OpenMM code with the backbone's topology and positions (N, CA, C; nanometers):
from openmm import Vec3, app, unit

residues = "MET ALA GLU ILE ASP ARG ILE ARG TRP ARG CYS ARG ARG GLY MET LEU GLU LEU ASP LEU ILE LEU GLU ARG PHE LEU GLU ARG HIS PHE ASP ARG LEU ASP ALA GLU GLU ARG GLN MET LEU CYS ASP LEU LEU GLU ARG PRO ASP PRO GLU LEU LEU GLU LEU ALA LEU GLY GLY LYS ALA PRO PRO ASP ARG ARG TYR GLN PRO LEU LEU ASP LEU LEU ARG THR GLN".split()
positions = [
    Vec3(1.9072, 1.6609, -5.4805),
    Vec3(1.7456, 1.6917, -5.4651),
    Vec3(1.7046, 1.6429, -5.3521),
    Vec3(1.6337, 1.6660, -5.2146),
    Vec3(1.5347, 1.6642, -5.0970),
    Vec3(1.4419, 1.5536, -5.2083),
    Vec3(1.3841, 1.4324, -5.1313),
    Vec3(1.2691, 1.3901, -5.1618),
    Vec3(1.1773, 1.4226, -5.2024),
    Vec3(1.1287, 1.5724, -5.1139),
    Vec3(0.9954, 1.6148, -5.1741),
    Vec3(1.0146, 1.6670, -5.2317),
    Vec3(1.1173, 1.7218, -5.2923),
    Vec3(1.1719, 1.8089, -5.4786),
    Vec3(1.1482, 1.6588, -5.5902),
    Vec3(1.2261, 1.5694, -5.5292),
    Vec3(1.1959, 1.4668, -5.6809),
    Vec3(1.0204, 1.4429, -5.6601),
    Vec3(1.0188, 1.4158, -5.5386),
    Vec3(0.8052, 1.3614, -5.5776),
    Vec3(0.7342, 1.4743, -5.6046),
    Vec3(0.7552, 1.6249, -5.5448),
    Vec3(0.7262, 1.7237, -5.6362),
    Vec3(0.6998, 1.7164, -5.8107),
    Vec3(0.8148, 1.7008, -5.8971),
    Vec3(0.8419, 1.6942, -5.9656),
    Vec3(0.7930, 1.5887, -6.0634),
    Vec3(0.7934, 1.5055, -5.9999),
    Vec3(0.6641, 1.3763, -6.0413),
    Vec3(0.5443, 1.4422, -5.9923),
    Vec3(0.5067, 1.5148, -5.9496),
    Vec3(0.3735, 1.4726, -5.9395),
    Vec3(0.3320, 1.6678, -5.9954),
    Vec3(0.4201, 1.7227, -6.1261),
    Vec3(0.3508, 1.7771, -6.1998),
    Vec3(0.3252, 1.6834, -6.3541),
    Vec3(0.1832, 1.6943, -6.3263),
    Vec3(0.1255, 1.6434, -6.4712),
    Vec3(0.0502, 1.7423, -6.5948),
    Vec3(-0.0019, 1.6456, -6.6261),
    Vec3(-0.0282, 1.7351, -6.7659),
    Vec3(-0.1550, 1.7440, -6.7865),
    Vec3(-0.2564, 1.6916, -6.6766),
    Vec3(-0.3643, 1.7877, -6.6236),
    Vec3(-0.3276, 1.8373, -6.5035),
    Vec3(-0.4401, 1.9675, -6.5156),
    Vec3(-0.4489, 2.0600, -6.4173),
    Vec3(-0.4979, 2.0173, -6.3023),
    Vec3(-0.6151, 1.9539, -6.3155),
    Vec3(-0.6424, 1.8726, -6.1884),
    Vec3(-0.6202, 1.7935, -6.0859),
    Vec3(-0.5362, 1.7142, -6.1366),
    Vec3(-0.4315, 1.6151, -6.0840),
    Vec3(-0.2817, 1.7345, -6.0516),
    Vec3(-0.2167, 1.8091, -6.1143),
    Vec3(-0.1524, 1.8846, -6.0224),
    Vec3(-0.1845, 1.9760, -5.8848),
    Vec3(-0.3318, 1.9725, -5.9417),
    Vec3(-0.3605, 2.0615, -5.7782),
    Vec3(-0.4290, 1.9728, -5.6673),
    Vec3(-0.4613, 1.8544, -5.6954),
    Vec3(-0.4898, 1.7473, -5.6113),
    Vec3(-0.3040, 1.7003, -5.5214),
    Vec3(-0.2559, 1.6940, -5.6330),
    Vec3(-0.1288, 1.6149, -5.5620),
    Vec3(-0.0488, 1.7145, -5.4610),
    Vec3(-0.0356, 1.8160, -5.5482),
    Vec3(0.0235, 1.9642, -5.4883),
    Vec3(-0.0239, 2.0158, -5.3075),
    Vec3(-0.1911, 2.0152, -5.3366),
    Vec3(-0.2382, 1.9944, -5.1801),
    Vec3(-0.2415, 1.8666, -5.0944),
    Vec3(-0.1899, 1.8083, -5.1764),
    Vec3(-0.1459, 1.6668, -5.1310),
    Vec3(-0.0063, 1.6891, -5.0644),
    Vec3(0.0856, 1.6990, -5.0825),
    Vec3(0.1720, 1.7087, -5.0801),
    Vec3(0.2581, 1.8040, -4.9465),
    Vec3(0.1410, 1.8925, -4.9392),
    Vec3(0.1896, 2.0314, -4.8614),
    Vec3(0.1044, 1.9755, -4.7267),
    Vec3(-0.0259, 1.8782, -4.7412),
    Vec3(-0.0945, 1.8935, -4.5915),
    Vec3(-0.0591, 1.7619, -4.5452),
    Vec3(0.0673, 1.6434, -4.6466),
    Vec3(0.0604, 1.5451, -4.5534),
    Vec3(0.1801, 1.5026, -4.5941),
    Vec3(0.2259, 1.5223, -4.6583),
    Vec3(0.3911, 1.3953, -4.7126),
    Vec3(0.4540, 1.4378, -4.5604),
    Vec3(0.5508, 1.5286, -4.5341),
    Vec3(0.5728, 1.4983, -4.3754),
    Vec3(0.5189, 1.4532, -4.2267),
    Vec3(0.4084, 1.3612, -4.3342),
    Vec3(0.3751, 1.2568, -4.1856),
    Vec3(0.3659, 1.1169, -4.2878),
    Vec3(0.4090, 1.1397, -4.3809),
    Vec3(0.3747, 0.9856, -4.4831),
    Vec3(0.5109, 0.9098, -4.3824),
    Vec3(0.4808, 0.8216, -4.4027),
    Vec3(0.5668, 0.7027, -4.3611),
    Vec3(0.6911, 0.6812, -4.5444),
    Vec3(0.8451, 0.6312, -4.4670),
    Vec3(0.8561, 0.5405, -4.5822),
    Vec3(0.7469, 0.4116, -4.6692),
    Vec3(0.6725, 0.3750, -4.6160),
    Vec3(0.6018, 0.2865, -4.7103),
    Vec3(0.4737, 0.3376, -4.7873),
    Vec3(0.4443, 0.4721, -4.7298),
    Vec3(0.3408, 0.5513, -4.7569),
    Vec3(0.4341, 0.6275, -4.9031),
    Vec3(0.5197, 0.6936, -4.8735),
    Vec3(0.5824, 0.7708, -4.9932),
    Vec3(0.6410, 0.6190, -5.0717),
    Vec3(0.6676, 0.5325, -5.0570),
    Vec3(0.7103, 0.4452, -5.1647),
    Vec3(0.5836, 0.3913, -5.2298),
    Vec3(0.4409, 0.3809, -5.1420),
    Vec3(0.3239, 0.3808, -5.2362),
    Vec3(0.3129, 0.5313, -5.3666),
    Vec3(0.3012, 0.6283, -5.2907),
    Vec3(0.3126, 0.7190, -5.3795),
    Vec3(0.3350, 0.7372, -5.4770),
    Vec3(0.5168, 0.6805, -5.5069),
    Vec3(0.5688, 0.7102, -5.5923),
    Vec3(0.5321, 0.6190, -5.6980),
    Vec3(0.4731, 0.4536, -5.6444),
    Vec3(0.3947, 0.3525, -5.7255),
    Vec3(0.3498, 0.5004, -5.8208),
    Vec3(0.2274, 0.4463, -5.7002),
    Vec3(0.0992, 0.5520, -5.7893),
    Vec3(0.1202, 0.6574, -5.9388),
    Vec3(0.2439, 0.7939, -5.8695),
    Vec3(0.2713, 0.8548, -5.9826),
    Vec3(0.3352, 0.7636, -6.1146),
    Vec3(0.3370, 0.6437, -6.1057),
    Vec3(0.3791, 0.5735, -6.2273),
    Vec3(0.2237, 0.5362, -6.3499),
    Vec3(0.1440, 0.5725, -6.2934),
    Vec3(0.0505, 0.5457, -6.3828),
    Vec3(-0.0120, 0.6143, -6.4488),
    Vec3(-0.0896, 0.6283, -6.5647),
    Vec3(-0.1375, 0.7280, -6.6903),
    Vec3(-0.1995, 0.8532, -6.6129),
    Vec3(-0.2088, 0.9872, -6.6371),
    Vec3(-0.2882, 1.0749, -6.6090),
    Vec3(-0.4508, 1.0073, -6.5290),
    Vec3(-0.5113, 0.9385, -6.6425),
    Vec3(-0.6170, 0.9102, -6.6207),
    Vec3(-0.6592, 0.8427, -6.5706),
    Vec3(-0.6306, 0.7162, -6.5519),
    Vec3(-0.5850, 0.6533, -6.4089),
    Vec3(-0.5522, 0.7161, -6.2590),
    Vec3(-0.4970, 0.8181, -6.2877),
    Vec3(-0.3988, 0.8312, -6.1298),
    Vec3(-0.5705, 0.9418, -6.0412),
    Vec3(-0.5852, 0.9882, -6.1732),
    Vec3(-0.7344, 1.1036, -6.1502),
    Vec3(-0.8459, 0.9840, -6.0955),
    Vec3(-0.8611, 0.9164, -6.1701),
    Vec3(-1.0136, 0.8162, -6.1305),
    Vec3(-0.9573, 0.7745, -5.9859),
    Vec3(-0.8573, 0.7676, -5.9483),
    Vec3(-0.7920, 0.6367, -5.7798),
    Vec3(-0.8324, 0.8299, -5.6926),
    Vec3(-0.7561, 0.8869, -5.7811),
    Vec3(-0.7844, 1.0246, -5.6486),
    Vec3(-0.9121, 1.0461, -5.6114),
    Vec3(-0.9649, 1.0660, -5.7460),
    Vec3(-1.1020, 1.1452, -5.6990),
    Vec3(-1.2127, 1.0527, -5.6648),
    Vec3(-1.1884, 0.8664, -5.6537),
    Vec3(-1.2520, 0.7766, -5.6196),
    Vec3(-1.3562, 0.6616, -5.7169),
    Vec3(-1.3000, 0.7365, -5.8219),
    Vec3(-1.3681, 0.6443, -5.9546),
    Vec3(-1.3261, 0.5050, -5.9666),
    Vec3(-1.2471, 0.4902, -5.9438),
    Vec3(-1.1746, 0.3679, -5.9758),
    Vec3(-1.1539, 0.3157, -5.8401),
    Vec3(-1.1349, 0.1421, -5.8187),
    Vec3(-1.0420, 0.0768, -5.6717),
    Vec3(-0.8713, 0.0672, -5.6999),
    Vec3(-0.8610, 0.0828, -5.5492),
    Vec3(-0.7151, 0.0787, -5.5797),
    Vec3(-0.6558, -0.0330, -5.6972),
    Vec3(-0.5196, -0.0774, -5.7282),
    Vec3(-0.4718, -0.1739, -5.7980),
    Vec3(-0.4464, -0.2768, -5.6767),
    Vec3(-0.4189, -0.2489, -5.5395),
    Vec3(-0.4088, -0.3514, -5.4504),
    Vec3(-0.4692, -0.2707, -5.3129),
    Vec3(-0.5179, -0.3460, -5.1999),
    Vec3(-0.5787, -0.2773, -5.0857),
    Vec3(-0.4654, -0.1687, -5.0154),
    Vec3(-0.3662, -0.2187, -5.0630),
    Vec3(-0.2362, -0.1265, -4.9600),
    Vec3(-0.2706, -0.0261, -4.9510),
    Vec3(-0.3427, 0.0700, -5.0906),
    Vec3(-0.2995, 0.1507, -5.1040),
    Vec3(-0.4995, 0.2470, -5.0409),
    Vec3(-0.5316, 0.1671, -5.0340),
    Vec3(-0.6444, 0.2120, -4.9897),
    Vec3(-0.6120, 0.3396, -4.8979),
    Vec3(-0.6288, 0.3328, -4.7977),
    Vec3(-0.5565, 0.4385, -4.7105),
    Vec3(-0.4586, 0.5554, -4.7399),
    Vec3(-0.4183, 0.5816, -4.8604),
    Vec3(-0.3311, 0.6512, -4.8975),
    Vec3(-0.4274, 0.7853, -4.9764),
    Vec3(-0.4748, 0.6636, -4.9885),
    Vec3(-0.5531, 0.7157, -5.1566),
    Vec3(-0.6971, 0.7889, -5.0969),
    Vec3(-0.7861, 0.7656, -4.9787),
    Vec3(-0.8406, 0.8569, -4.8538),
    Vec3(-0.7865, 0.9887, -4.8548),
    Vec3(-0.6164, 0.9480, -4.7551),
    Vec3(-0.6107, 1.0697, -4.7089),
    Vec3(-0.5775, 1.1500, -4.8632),
    Vec3(-0.5161, 1.1229, -4.9592),
    Vec3(-0.5201, 1.2280, -5.1003),
    Vec3(-0.6933, 1.2198, -5.0637),
    Vec3(-0.7566, 1.1830, -5.0971),
    Vec3(-0.9170, 1.2459, -5.0910),
    Vec3(-0.9891, 1.3340, -4.9923),
    Vec3(-0.9028, 1.3560, -4.8342),
    Vec3(-0.9519, 1.4493, -4.8079),
    Vec3(-0.9592, 1.6152, -4.8252),
    Vec3(-0.8849, 1.6647, -4.9246),
    Vec3(-0.8176, 1.7677, -4.9665),
    Vec3(-0.9322, 1.8527, -4.9260),
] * unit.nanometer
topology = app.Topology()
chain = topology.addChain("A")
for resn in residues:
    res = topology.addResidue(resn, chain)
    for name in ("N", "CA", "C"):
        topology.addAtom(name, app.Element.getBySymbol(name[0]), res)
């Protein structure tokens, strides 16, 4: 299974809003992410749905400043 397929599967969440945000993000930006950004995305996908949605919408500060550029990109949908 290709990396994009594994990540796409992990983006399937219990919240439709989050599914839509993450799917659009993958379609628009995944190919341009470097290895570190892809790992950060995987790290973020470990978070519970409500927390991840807050991060994606900007309602919560990232757990680490290094995530901010990725979250900013996620919010530019």
